[in-house]
C-alpha positions, 0 to 999 in steps of 0.5 A, a space after each residue: 500504507 502501501 510503501 510503508 505501514 505507518 507505526 504508532 512511534 519509533 524507538 519506543 517513545 510514547 506519543 500522546 495524540 491531540 485533538 484533530 483539528 478540521 485542517 487535520 481531517 482534511 488533510 487525512 481525508 485528502 491523503 486517503 483519496 491519493 492512496 486510494 487513487 495508486 492502482 489507478 496511478 499504476 495502471 496509467 504508468 503501466 501504459 509506457 513503463 514495464 512494471 518492474 521498470 516502473 517499480 524500479 523508477 517509483 522507489 528510486 525517486 521516492 527513497 531520494 526525496 526521502 533521504 534528502 528530506 532526512 539529511 534536511 531535518 538531520 535524521 539519524 540514519 545509521 543502523 546497527 548489525 541486528 538492525 541490518 538483520 531486520 532490514 534484509 527481511 523487510 527488504 526481501 518482503 519489499 521486493 516481493 511485494 510489489 514485483 507481484 503488485 506491479 504485475 497484478 494490476 498490469 493484468 487486472 483492472 486498477 478497481 479490481 486491484 484497489 479491492 484486492 489490496 484493501 484486503 490488508 487489514 484483514 489479513 493483519 487480523 487474522 497474522 496478528 492473531 498467531 503472530 502477536 502476543 495479546 492479540 487475538 482473535 474476536 467476535 467483532 473482527 470475525 464478522 470483518 473478516 466475513 465482510 472483506 473476504 465475502 466482498 472479494 470473493 465477489 470480484 472472483 464470481 465476477 465474469 463481465 469482460 474477465 480474461 485468464 490474465 485477469 483472474 492471474 493477476 487477481 491471484 497475484 494481487 491477493 498475494 501481494 496483499 498478504 505479504 503487504 499484511 506479513 510485513 506490517 505485522 512484523 514490522 510491529 513486532 521490530 518498531 521498538 528497536 527503529 524510528 518508522 523512518 528507517 523501516 520506510 526507506 531503507 527497504 525502497 533504497 535497497 529494492 531498486 537494482 533488484 527492480 531494475 534487474 527484474 525489469 531488464 530481465 522480464 519486462 517486455 519493454 522496459 520503457 516504450 513511451 514517456 507522454 504526459 499522461 505516464 509520467 505524471 502518473 509516475 510521478 504521483 506514485 514516486 512523490 505524493 505516495 511514496 513520499 510526500 504521502 508517507 511523511 503527511 500520514 506519519 505526521 498525523 499519526 503521531 499527533 493524533 493517533 492510528 484510530 482516529 487516522 484510521 477511521 479514513 481507511 474506508 475512503 481508500 476503496 471507494 476512491 480507487 473503484 471510482 476513479 477506475 471507473 471514471 479515468 480508465 473507464 473499466 465496468 463497475 457491474 453490480 457485483 464489483 459495487 457489492 463487492 465494495 461494499 462489503 469491503 468498505 462495511 469490512 473497514 468500517 466494523 474494524 475501527 
């Protein structure tokens, strides 16, 4: 997930997946649609809130919600000195990831940004080969990489309605996705010493003051309009995506396992591209459709 990659368990505790029910499948599909629509929600909220201020408000709302949930459920949130060092590195990556992401979406289209974001599993494949012992590249993984990156290449070849800002936005989204993948791989290396909850909550909380400073320094207008559409889009990001969405996804992950849950990932790029066209009127050209087909096929091959 864009707000913290869910793990396969916390503090070395072994999880045994259970057979999924129809309700679990419906929840997984609904969450996949919700996550896929995130770039569209960000684009809508940027109409009234600057990129960095948007990130600050989103993660302030999300971290407050998750903190209250942790207190209500009596989850331990203490960390030791060694864990603090790991959390510092994760927070730095988190700040760069979402700083580039919000500016990238602001300069590009939500549909294009969605396709870029969904390169994350492919970057993870590549990085894991070098950084995670025993996680080696296979012909199947190479084929998935080929499909995904060919799809995104088509986005860059698209010229209809594309300005120089779009190119900048697309490059920022690629950088965002690479940082997210690196953060996911780093989390896999340290997950044995943490619970997933801490790995998500603390980078959110610690990043909020930095995003506010960035907004003050670089947003043209920190807040220019707070109409119903902008506020709804912000609440969508902060509550449905970064807090309740994370809790729901993590619940399904621990109950049914990553292999089953990841089979729904193909829904995300489809949702983002379609909603970008339907809600924002973004051009869905032949190249965009082909890019969507290739990225989705790459995700399916990688399952």
